[in-house]
N, C-alpha and C positions, 0 to 999 in steps of 0.2 A: 421657662416653659410658657407657652402662650396657648390660649384657647382658640379653637378653630373658628367658632362663632361667638365672639365675646358679647355681642348684644343679647344673646339668649341665655347668658350665664348669670346666675344669682350673684348679687353683690358679695354675699358671704364667701362664695367660692373664689373670689378675687382677692381676698385678704392676703397680706404679706406672708404669713407663715403657713399658708394652706398648700397642700400637695395637690397640684392641679390634676394629676392622673387619678386621683381618688374622689373626685367631686361628682362623677356621673355625667360629665360632658366631654365631647370630643376635644382633643387638643390638636394643635398645629404639628403635624408629623415632623416638619423641618426643625422644630424647636426641641425635639426629644433627643436625649443622648443617643449616640450611634453605636456605643460599645459599653460593655460592662465586664468586670473581671470577677471570675469565680476564684475566690482567694484560697480555697482549700486544696492542698495537695494530698490530704489524708482521706477526704471523702469524694466520691464521684459526683459529677455534675448531675443535679436532680432535674426532674421534668419541670418543676416549678420553683423559681427562685424568688424569694421574698425577703425584703429587709424591713418589713412592717410599714413601709411607705408605698412601695410600688411592687407590681408583680411582673416578672418576665416568665413567659411560658413557652414550652416546646410546641412544635407544630401539631403534634397529636392532640394536645389539650385545646389548642386553637380550633382544630377541626371539630372537637366535641362541642365546644361553645357554639360554633357556627351551625352545627347540626340542630341544636335546640333553638337558637335565635339567629337565623341567618341575617347578615348585614345590619345588625343592631349595634354591636360593640366594635371597638377600634383595636386593631392589632398592628403595631408599628415594628418593623424588623429592627433587631438589635444584634450586633455581633457579640458573642461570648468569647472572652479570652481567658486563658489560664497562664499564670506566671510560669515562665520557662518555655512556653511554646512560641513558635515564630509568629503565628498569626491567629486569626479566630479559629476556635475548635467547633463552633456551632453557630447557627442562626436561630435565635429565639425571637419572641415578640413581646413588646410591652403590651400588657393587657389593660386596656382602658375601658372600664365598664361605662356604658353610655345610657344607662337608665337610672333614674332616681325615683324611688317610691317611698312615700311616708308609710311604712309598713307596720308600725307598732299599733297594737290595739289599745287605745287609751283607757278603755273601760276595764280591761283585765290586767294590764301591767301594774306592778306595784312600785316601779321606778317613779321618781318625782319629776314633774315637768318644771324645768328651770328656764326662766326667761333669759335671753341673752342681754347684752348691754343696751340694745336698742329698745327693749321692752316690747317688741313686736313679733319676735320669733323666739325659738328656744331649742332645747334639746332634752333628752331623757337622761336623768342622772341617778346613780345609786349611791352617791356620796353620803356617807354616814347612815346608810340604810342597810342594816344587817338582814340578809335573806331576801332582799328585794328581787323580784322576778320581772324580767323583760319579756313580754309576751307579744308575739307578732300576729297579724291578722291574715288568715288565708284569703279572705275576700279581697283585701287590698292588693295582694300580690297575685291574684288569680290570673293565669294565662302567661305569667312571666317566669323566667327561670334564673336570671342573674341580675342583681341590682345593687345599688348603694342606697342606704337610707340616710337622708341629709340630717336627721335629728338624732342619730345614734352615733355618738362620738367614741364610745368605748371599743368599737369593733374596728380592727385595722384591715379587714378583708371584706370582699363583697358578700352579700347574702345570696342564697340560692334556694330554689324550690327543692322539695324532697326528691322529686323525680330526677332533677339534675344531679343532686348530691349522690343518689344511688348510682347513677351512671358514672360519675367521676370516681367514686370509690371502686366500682367494678373495673375501671380503666387502670387501676393500680399505679397511679401517678406518684412518683417519689416527690417529696416536698409538699404534698397536699395535706391539708388539715380541714376536714369537714366536721363541724360541730352541730349536732341537732339543736334546733331552737324550739322553744315551746310556742305553740300556735293555737288559735281558736278559730 
């Protein structure tokens, strides 16, 4: 997978074991996989497919994101196949969140700030901290609806505003998990 504008990408997002679609930057659509397989014959195809690394979403979810943040994020068509079917059963979209916000409130969170190996940047960690609370800043995310926080490594999904979360839940999307986060 390649980034669309590599000169704009943080060096940390270019590390070998990083999932490019989760870094908050546009990717080169030509380098994205063209098909995925829904492996279950027991469960129907959900509206949102996640493997904890990337998200593939139905057109209805794509339209919801575009309603809130038009032309901000990237949606790359991907054919969905099911074993035993001759061809694709649906077209979904790789959902690439293209906004990065350092959205944690450092004064309120009880997670520990850990420096990375460079000593110049870091991440929020709750390692060996019983009951630690990760608290987000409404002010830092004000006016935005979907983003990735480059300093929160424990979340495998994008963060979203309460307004977007309510709309997504009201849309009754299968495969969606919206978890309220504590904010100040």
